[in-house]
C-alpha positions as CSV (number, residue, x, y, z in Angstrom):
1,X,15.3,5.6,-4.5
2,X,14.0,3.3,-7.3
3,X,10.7,1.6,-8.1
4,X,8.6,4.9,-8.1
5,X,5.4,3.2,-9.4
6,X,5.4,0.9,-6.4
7,X,6.3,3.7,-4.0
8,X,3.5,6.0,-5.0
9,X,1.0,3.7,-3.3
10,X,2.9,3.9,-0.1
11,X,3.0,7.7,-0.1
12,X,0.2,8.3,2.3
13,X,1.1,11.5,4.1
14,X,3.4,14.2,2.8
15,X,2.5,17.8,3.6
16,X,4.2,20.6,1.6
17,X,6.4,21.7,4.4
18,X,9.8,23.3,4.6
19,X,9.3,26.6,6.3
20,X,8.3,25.1,9.7
21,X,11.8,23.7,9.7
22,X,13.2,27.2,9.8
23,X,11.3,27.8,13.0
24,X,12.6,24.5,14.5
25,X,16.2,25.4,13.7
26,X,16.0,28.9,15.2
27,X,17.3,30.4,12.0
28,X,16.0,33.0,9.5
29,X,14.5,32.2,6.1
30,X,17.3,34.2,4.5
31,X,19.9,32.0,6.2
32,X,18.2,28.9,4.8
33,X,17.9,30.2,1.3
34,X,21.6,31.3,1.2
35,X,23.3,28.4,3.0
36,X,22.9,24.7,2.0
37,X,24.1,23.5,5.5
38,X,21.5,25.6,7.3
39,X,18.7,24.6,5.0
40,X,19.5,20.9,5.3
41,X,19.7,21.2,9.1
42,X,16.2,22.7,9.2
43,X,14.8,20.0,6.9
44,X,16.5,17.3,9.0
45,X,14.8,18.6,12.1
46,X,11.5,18.3,10.3
47,X,12.3,14.9,9.0
48,X,13.4,13.5,12.4
49,X,10.3,14.9,14.1
50,X,7.6,13.8,11.7
51,X,9.1,11.2,9.3
52,X,6.8,12.0,6.4
53,X,6.6,9.7,3.4
54,X,8.1,12.5,1.3
55,X,10.3,15.5,2.1
56,X,10.4,18.6,0.1
57,X,13.1,21.3,-0.1
58,X,12.2,24.8,1.1
59,X,9.9,26.3,-1.5
60,X,11.8,29.1,-3.4
61,X,10.5,30.5,-6.7
62,X,13.5,32.8,-7.0
63,X,16.2,30.2,-7.7
64,X,15.9,30.0,-11.5
65,X,15.2,33.6,-12.1
66,X,18.3,34.6,-10.1
67,X,20.4,32.1,-12.0
68,X,19.2,33.7,-15.2
69,X,20.9,36.9,-14.0
70,X,18.1,38.8,-12.3
71,X,18.8,40.8,-9.1
72,X,16.7,39.8,-6.0
73,X,15.4,41.5,-2.9
74,X,16.4,39.4,0.1
75,X,14.4,40.1,3.2
76,X,15.2,38.3,6.4
77,X,12.0,36.3,6.9
78,X,10.0,36.6,3.7
79,X,10.4,35.0,0.3
80,X,13.0,36.5,-2.0
81,X,11.6,38.5,-4.8
82,X,12.6,40.1,-8.2
83,X,13.7,43.7,-8.0
84,X,13.0,44.5,-11.7
85,X,11.6,42.4,-14.5
86,X,14.3,42.7,-17.2
87,X,12.5,41.1,-20.2
88,X,10.2,43.2,-22.4
89,X,11.0,41.8,-25.8
90,X,12.6,38.8,-27.5
91,X,15.8,40.8,-27.9
92,X,16.1,41.1,-24.1
93,X,16.5,37.3,-23.8
94,X,20.0,37.7,-25.4
95,X,21.1,39.5,-22.3
96,X,20.1,36.7,-19.9
97,X,22.3,33.8,-18.9
98,X,21.5,30.3,-20.0
99,X,22.0,29.1,-16.4
100,X,24.4,26.3,-15.5
101,X,22.9,24.5,-12.5
102,X,26.4,23.7,-11.2
103,X,27.6,27.2,-11.3
104,X,25.0,30.0,-11.5
105,X,23.2,31.7,-8.7
106,X,22.0,29.5,-5.8
107,X,21.4,26.4,-8.0
108,X,24.5,24.7,-6.7
109,X,23.2,25.3,-3.2
110,X,19.9,23.5,-4.1
111,X,21.9,20.6,-5.6
112,X,23.9,20.3,-2.3
113,X,20.7,20.2,-0.2
114,X,19.1,17.5,-2.4
115,X,22.2,15.5,-2.3
116,X,22.3,15.6,1.5
117,X,18.6,14.7,1.7
118,X,19.1,11.7,-0.6
119,X,21.9,10.4,1.6
120,X,20.2,10.8,5.0
121,X,16.4,10.7,4.5
122,X,14.8,7.3,4.0
123,X,11.8,8.6,2.1
124,X,10.9,10.1,-1.2
125,X,13.0,13.3,-1.6
126,X,11.4,16.0,-3.8
127,X,12.9,19.2,-5.1
128,X,10.9,22.2,-6.3
129,X,11.4,23.9,-9.7
130,X,9.5,26.8,-11.2
131,X,7.0,26.1,-14.0
132,X,7.5,27.7,-17.4
133,X,4.7,30.3,-17.3
134,X,5.6,31.2,-13.7
135,X,9.3,31.7,-14.6
136,X,8.3,33.7,-17.7
137,X,6.2,36.0,-15.4
138,X,9.1,36.5,-13.1
139,X,11.3,37.5,-16.0
140,X,8.8,39.7,-17.8
141,X,6.4,40.7,-15.0
142,X,3.1,38.9,-14.6
143,X,1.1,41.7,-16.2
144,X,3.3,41.7,-19.3
145,X,3.2,37.9,-19.6
146,X,-0.5,37.8,-19.3
147,X,-1.0,40.6,-21.8
148,X,1.3,38.7,-24.2
149,X,-1.0,35.7,-24.0
150,X,-3.4,37.7,-26.2
151,X,-1.3,40.4,-27.8
152,X,2.2,39.1,-28.5
153,X,2.3,35.3,-28.9
154,X,5.6,35.4,-30.7
155,X,7.4,37.1,-27.8
156,X,5.8,34.8,-25.3
157,X,6.7,31.7,-27.3
158,X,10.4,32.8,-27.3
159,X,10.3,33.6,-23.6
160,X,8.6,30.2,-22.7
161,X,11.1,28.3,-24.8
162,X,14.0,30.0,-23.0
163,X,12.4,29.2,-19.6
164,X,11.7,25.6,-20.5
165,X,15.4,25.1,-21.4
166,X,16.5,26.5,-18.1
167,X,14.0,24.4,-16.2
168,X,15.0,21.2,-18.0
169,X,18.7,21.7,-17.2
170,X,18.0,22.5,-13.5
171,X,15.6,19.5,-13.2
172,X,18.1,17.1,-14.7
173,X,20.8,18.3,-12.3
174,X,18.5,17.9,-9.3
175,X,17.8,14.3,-10.4
176,X,21.5,13.6,-10.9
177,X,22.1,14.9,-7.3
178,X,19.6,12.6,-5.8
179,X,16.1,14.1,-6.2
180,X,13.6,11.2,-6.5
181,X,10.9,13.7,-7.7
182,X,10.7,17.2,-9.1
183,X,7.7,19.3,-8.0
184,X,6.9,21.9,-10.7
185,X,5.4,25.0,-9.2
186,X,3.2,26.8,-11.8
187,X,1.1,29.2,-9.7
188,X,0.9,32.1,-12.2
189,X,-0.6,29.8,-14.8
190,X,-3.6,29.2,-12.5
191,X,-5.2,32.4,-13.8
192,X,-5.2,31.2,-17.4
193,X,-8.2,29.7,-19.2
194,X,-8.0,26.0,-20.1
195,X,-7.2,26.9,-23.7
196,X,-4.6,29.5,-22.7
197,X,-3.1,27.0,-20.2
198,X,-2.8,24.4,-22.9
199,X,-1.0,26.7,-25.3
200,X,1.2,28.6,-22.8
201,X,2.0,26.1,-20.0
202,X,0.9,22.5,-20.7
203,X,2.8,22.1,-24.0
204,X,6.0,23.2,-22.2
205,X,5.3,21.1,-19.2
206,X,5.1,18.0,-21.4
207,X,8.5,18.9,-22.8
208,X,9.9,19.1,-19.3
209,X,8.5,15.8,-18.1
210,X,9.7,14.1,-21.3
211,X,13.2,15.4,-20.8
212,X,13.6,14.6,-17.1
213,X,14.3,11.0,-15.8
214,X,12.5,11.2,-12.5
215,X,8.7,11.5,-11.9
216,X,7.2,15.0,-11.5
217,X,4.5,16.5,-9.4
218,X,2.6,19.5,-10.8
219,X,1.4,22.0,-8.2
220,X,-0.8,25.0,-9.0
221,X,-2.2,27.2,-6.2
222,X,-5.8,28.2,-6.0
223,X,-9.0,27.1,-7.6
224,X,-7.9,24.9,-10.5
225,X,-11.1,22.9,-10.9
226,X,-11.5,24.0,-14.6
227,X,-7.8,23.2,-15.3
228,X,-7.8,19.6,-14.0
229,X,-8.1,18.0,-17.5
230,X,-5.2,20.1,-18.7
231,X,-3.1,19.3,-15.6
232,X,-3.7,15.6,-16.2
233,X,-2.6,16.1,-19.8
234,X,0.9,17.3,-18.9
235,X,2.2,13.8,-18.4
236,X,3.2,14.6,-14.8
237,X,3.3,11.6,-12.5
238,X,1.2,13.4,-9.9
239,X,-0.8,16.6,-9.3
240,X,-0.9,18.6,-6.1
241,X,-4.1,20.5,-5.5
242,X,-5.1,23.4,-3.3
243,X,-8.0,23.5,-0.8
244,X,-10.4,25.1,-3.2
245,X,-10.4,22.0,-5.5
246,X,-13.2,19.4,-5.3
247,X,-11.0,16.4,-4.4
248,X,-13.9,13.9,-4.8
249,X,-14.5,14.9,-8.4
250,X,-10.8,14.7,-9.2
251,X,-10.4,11.2,-7.7
252,X,-13.4,10.0,-9.6
253,X,-11.9,11.4,-12.8
254,X,-8.4,10.0,-12.5
255,X,-9.5,6.6,-11.2
256,X,-6.1,5.6,-9.9
257,X,-4.2,6.6,-13.0
258,X,-2.2,9.4,-11.4
259,X,-1.1,10.3,-7.8
260,X,-3.1,13.1,-6.2
261,X,-1.7,15.2,-3.4
262,X,-4.0,17.4,-1.3
263,X,-5.7,19.3,-0.2
264,X,-6.0,20.5,3.5
265,X,-6.0,24.2,3.9
266,X,-2.4,25.0,5.1
267,X,-3.2,28.4,6.7
268,X,-6.8,28.4,8.1
269,X,-6.7,24.7,9.2
270,X,-3.1,23.5,9.8
271,X,-1.2,26.7,10.7
272,X,-3.8,28.6,12.7
273,X,-6.8,26.3,13.0
274,X,-8.0,24.1,15.9
275,X,-7.7,20.4,16.4
276,X,-11.4,20.2,15.5
277,X,-10.7,21.9,12.2
278,X,-8.0,19.3,11.4
279,X,-10.3,16.4,12.5
280,X,-13.0,17.6,10.1
281,X,-10.7,18.1,7.1
282,X,-8.9,14.7,7.7
283,X,-12.2,12.7,8.0
284,X,-13.3,14.1,4.7
285,X,-10.0,13.2,3.0
286,X,-9.7,9.8,4.7
287,X,-13.2,8.8,3.5
288,X,-11.9,9.5,0.0
289,X,-8.7,7.6,0.7
290,X,-10.6,4.3,1.2
291,X,-10.0,2.4,-2.0
292,X,-7.8,5.2,-3.4
293,X,-4.1,4.3,-2.9
294,X,-3.3,7.2,-5.3
295,X,-4.4,9.8,-2.7
296,X,-1.6,11.3,-0.6
297,X,-2.8,13.3,2.4
298,X,-1.1,16.7,2.0
299,X,-1.6,20.4,2.3
300,X,-3.0,22.6,-0.4
301,X,0.1,24.6,-0.5
302,X,3.3,25.4,1.5
303,X,2.9,25.6,5.3
304,X,3.7,29.1,6.7
305,X,6.8,29.8,8.7
306,X,4.8,30.3,12.0
307,X,2.7,27.1,11.6
308,X,1.5,25.8,15.0
309,X,3.8,22.8,15.5
310,X,1.3,21.1,17.8
311,X,-1.2,21.2,15.0
312,X,1.3,19.8,12.6
313,X,2.1,16.9,15.0
314,X,-1.6,16.2,15.4
315,X,-2.0,16.2,11.6
316,X,0.6,13.4,11.3
317,X,-0.5,11.3,14.2
318,X,-4.2,11.5,13.4
319,X,-3.6,10.8,9.7
320,X,-1.6,7.7,10.5
321,X,-4.2,6.5,13.0
322,X,-7.1,7.0,10.6
323,X,-5.3,5.5,7.7
324,X,-4.4,2.5,9.7
325,X,-8.1,2.0,10.5
326,X,-9.1,2.4,6.8
327,X,-6.6,0.0,5.4
């Protein structure tokens, strides 16, 4: 799709959802993460049922780290995870692959899914990529990466430069295969102080956004209130915020300059809550949406596999009803 600046204003409801499609298709998460046709079928069921303003691929933080040459644990219905963290020094980086998105790991699978989405879904199609500090933590271990923030900046710089190169190549390939947007997942960086975030994440995020031709969404889980100025300084086209963030303060700060996604609690409200819980959360967000075309009603993070589908249907229908009244 083209004309993204114009389309942001039309992007009114787009929950971070992929896993509920696994349930709709009657498949396992493992099948979806290992087979492009299965994943696209699950996403297509979601799209045809809800017709969101944006569709996301199934969230998977293991794609890049596997393509670098790291072995994964692959349970049937839980996220894939790293078996061992192979990087303990700059010298260890020489033993990793410089992943080719068209050949290595499951990157070709992700490209096939995005290409199918772009051909069949009449909405903004978004693909996830790992953020630089998050990928570094998967390669070195979160504890080692966090210790290196203070004790070994030379090693961490080498590691982050390697990760940034891998992310840029993958993001460019996703854009070439039809992704309208890349959504950068940087959850591990959420524990950094603003100064640490700037030095060990933001500078590399700016490098990624400058190198990729399509707009980007930056998503960080948890309470990122103190990191909002840093997130806005990454040159991402949008930020996606978790339920702990004060959305009113964020919207007052950005004043229409950037798209903001959020921030309904995906677990306590959408997945397992009541209709009344959804009503309360929506009314609070919709009141902020009045006069703010840059707010997209979304969830604070990915919806769980066992999300109550009636709740999800209600979230869409009530959002559209209320947004229609407020426009």
